[in-house]
Residue, then its C-alpha position, 0 to 999 in steps of 0.5 A: x139035104x132038104x130043109x124041113x119046117x120043124x115049127x112055126x111060131x106065128x103067121x102075120x096077116x094085114x087086116x082092114x079092121x083090127x077090132x072086128x077081126x079080133x072079135x071074129x076069131x074070139x067068137x068063132x074060133x075061141x082065140x084070145x088076145x095075147x098082146x097088143x101094141x102099135x107104132x106110127x101108122x099101125x096097130x098090131x095084135x097077137x092072138x092065139x089059141x093053144x099053139x096057133x098064133x096070128x099077128x094081125x096088122x091094121x095099117x093106116x091108109x092101106x088100100x083094100x085088096x082088089x075084088x079079083x084077089x078076094x076070089x075064094x077059088x084062089x085064082x086071083x091070089x095065085x095070079x093064074x088064068x087057069x080054072x081050078x079043077x075043084x071048088x071048095x064049098 
């Protein structure tokens, strides 16, 4: 018997600039801030639109991701040396 995902409460994402990220989601996708909080070394915001919720973390002193991992074709994120067979535009 295989396990099947029935629902998803939220997804957590580490961001470089919490305020700028919130503003982008509000402006472009209609998200709203649901709650904010912090703890030593971090600021956190829950944002959402309808059933979609994101938990955004800004961690003090976190190193930015490398340029290789920022590639839109996903090869950097997957760590694969293979070239994708298609490109997302």
